[in-house]
C-alpha positions, -999 to +999 in steps of 0.1 A: +354-554-857+317-549-862+304-528-832+276-554-827+299-584-823+313-581-788+279-574-773+260-601-791+260-625-761+251-597-737+223-589-761+211-625-758+208-620-720+190-587-725+165-599-750+161-635-737+133-626-714+113-603-737+103-568-729+105-548-697+140-558-688+157-537-661+194-540-665+221-525-644+258-522-653+284-524-626+322-528-624+348-509-646+364-510-680+339-493-702+304-494-686+292-462-703+304-473-737+288-507-732+255-492-721+251-470-751+262-497-775+236-520-761+210-493-763+218-488-800+215-525-807+182-528-788+167-498-807+179-514-840+158-545-834+127-524-829+125-520-791+124-488-770+152-482-745+160-456-718+196-452-707+204-435-674+226-436-643+225-438-606+260-422-604+274-398-630+281-401-667+294-379-694+266-363-714+263-383-746+266-366-779+237-368-803+253-396-823+254-417-792+221-408-777+198-387-799+177-373-770+187-363-735+160-352-711+169-337-677+145-333-648+149-338-610+115-353-608+110-387-624+072-382-627+077-349-644+100-366-670+074-391-681+053-370-706+084-358-724+099-393-725+067-408-739+065-381-766+101-387-777+100-425-775+071-423-800+094-409-826+129-422-815+135-455-798+163-444-775+162-417-748+187-408-721+173-393-688+192-377-660+185-358-628+207-328-635+235-314-656+265-309-633+282-274-631+310-285-654+284-288-682+299-321-693+284-347-669+250-358-660+240-369-625+216-397-621+187-408-599+184-427-566+176-463-569+140-458-557+134-433-585+148-457-610+125-484-597+095-461-602+106-454-637+108-491-644+074-497-629+058-473-654+066-496-683+072-466-704+101-483-723+108-519-733+142-517-717+159-496-690+197-497-688+214-480-658+250-474-652+250-481-615+287-480-605+318-459-608+354-469-611+372-436-619+383-450-653+399-482-639+391-516-653+387-534-620+376-522-586+371-532-550+337-520-539+331-499-508+307-511-482+278-492-497+286-503-533+274-513-558+240-499-554+219-525-571+181-525-570+165-557-558+141-552-587+168-555-614+163-587-634+197-584-651+231-572-638+259-568-663+294-569-647+320-552-669+357-559-663+385-545-686+410-573-692+439-548-695+441-550-657+455-585-659+492-586-652+492-550-639+504-541-604+479-538-577+481-500-572+459-470-575+469-464-611+453-497-623+428-506-596+400-485-581+404-488-543+436-508-545+441-508-508+407-524-503+414-549-530+446-559-512+428-562-479+399-583-491+419-610-508+452-608-490+473-598-520+503-575-515+503-540-529+520-538-563+518-576-568+508-584-604+471-591-608+462-626-620+430-640-633+426-660-601+429-628-580+401-611-600+379-642-597+386-643-560+375-607-556+345-612-579+330-639-556+343-626-523+314-620-498+321-583-501+329-584-538+311-577-570+279-596-563+274-587-526+243-565-533+230-585-563+198-604-555+200-642-562+170-638-586+189-613-608+205-628-639+243-620-640+261-615-673+298-607-675+313-586-703+351-588-705+360-557-723+391-543-741+400-576-758+416-559-788+440-585-800+443-623-802+466-621-771+440-601-753+413-626-761+434-654-749+439-635-716+401-628-714+394-665-720+416-675-691+397-650-669+364-664-681+376-699-672+387-687-638+354-670-631+334-701-641+357-723-620+351-701-589+313-699-595+302-725-570+267-711-568+262-709-606+256-671-605+269-663-640+246-671-669+267-658-697+302-643-703+310-623-734+345-612-746+351-583-769+361-547-775+336-520-783+363-496-796+388-517-815+389-531-850+400-567-845+378-582-817+354-611-816+327-623-793+330-656-774+301-670-755+304-689-722+267-697-718+258-720-689 
């Protein structure tokens, strides 16, 4: 699969409103991979992009992000970011390098808002959620931390969770998931269960402003059977979307070799 294919519909959401888009990625199932793939695609069409996080991410290697700038003070970052964006269209910024030397810590939402307000880059992409490697999660009361200024929220769900038992191996905060939708622990997850959690008052969109465009990326669709499963989840999400919150759903796999993209534009 061409690395550009699964993100093409997400790219349509990103680029559809022109420059100065402020996009936050939440959920599970490959947010970091999606963020950097989108940044690569944005830079390839001639726009500048900053990637960052409000949580923690692995420090990207040079082939993923050619420049990483670290500073605790957003204002102090700006001259270095401007200099680098003049010669390379993609820069990653972070607040600090964690003691393990492998992960970057990100900025509070207010700092990210200030970064966006500078207009220093055409696009700012933020990984704004953590899922401990799981493909689906139930958010804690304080999550996800989504700026009211974000004009696009990309929800990532790995479709490999479908049919798996509702336990801590497959679901981030399985006990909360069970409590919110009334599903027994270790029951097999269905597309209806995921759609129910997605639109639950304390689910994925609880902190997302109504004005923010919502795009869903169903990741890890690596085979025709996976894509059929993802298509059923997309249909379940749209059937449950009484308020019309979702503007686009894309299906694909950013790591496999046999995926395709399917658009569910509304």
